[in-house]
N, C-alpha and C positions, 0 to 999 in steps of 0.2 A: 504494500500500500504506500503510495507516494504522499508526502506531506505537502501541504499547501504553503506557498510563500506569501509574503505580505501583499504583493500585487494581486494575487488570485483572491485573497480574502477581501481586499478592498473592492474588487470587481463584483464579487458575490454580494457584498453588502449593498453596493450601489444598485444592482439589479433587483434585489429584494425591496429596497426602498422605493424604487420606481414602480414596482409591481403594487406595493401597498398604498403609496401616497400619490402616485401619478407624477409624470415628468415635470409638470408646471410647478408643483410644490417643491420638488427636489431642486429644480433650477433656482427657485426663489431662495432656498436655503443656501445654495452655493453662492449666489449673489450677495446675500447678507453676510456670509462668512468672509467673502472677499472685501467687502466694505469694512468689516470689523478689523481685518488684518491691516488694511490701509490706515485706519484711524490709530491702531496700536503702534504701527511703525512711525507715524507722524508724531505721536506723543513721545515715543522713545527717543526719537531724533531731537525733539525740542528739549527734553530733559538733559540729554547729553550736552547740548549747546549751553544750557544754563550752568551745568557743572563746570564746563571748560571755562566759561566766563568768570566764575567764582574763583577758580584756581589761578587764573591769570591775574585777577585783582589782588590776591593775597601775596603774590610775588613782589 
């Protein structure tokens, strides 16, 4: 018996999600996750800039 890798497991989960919830709902979840990632990246970048400014002022 062959073991499933991470790619196969993700594919199976996506197919099951599409089957139960429909493609429109799954696409909406993906869009929302993408927007959340974008906001998180922007916030992280902003905090990094603030910390760099503080360390430059202390010198």
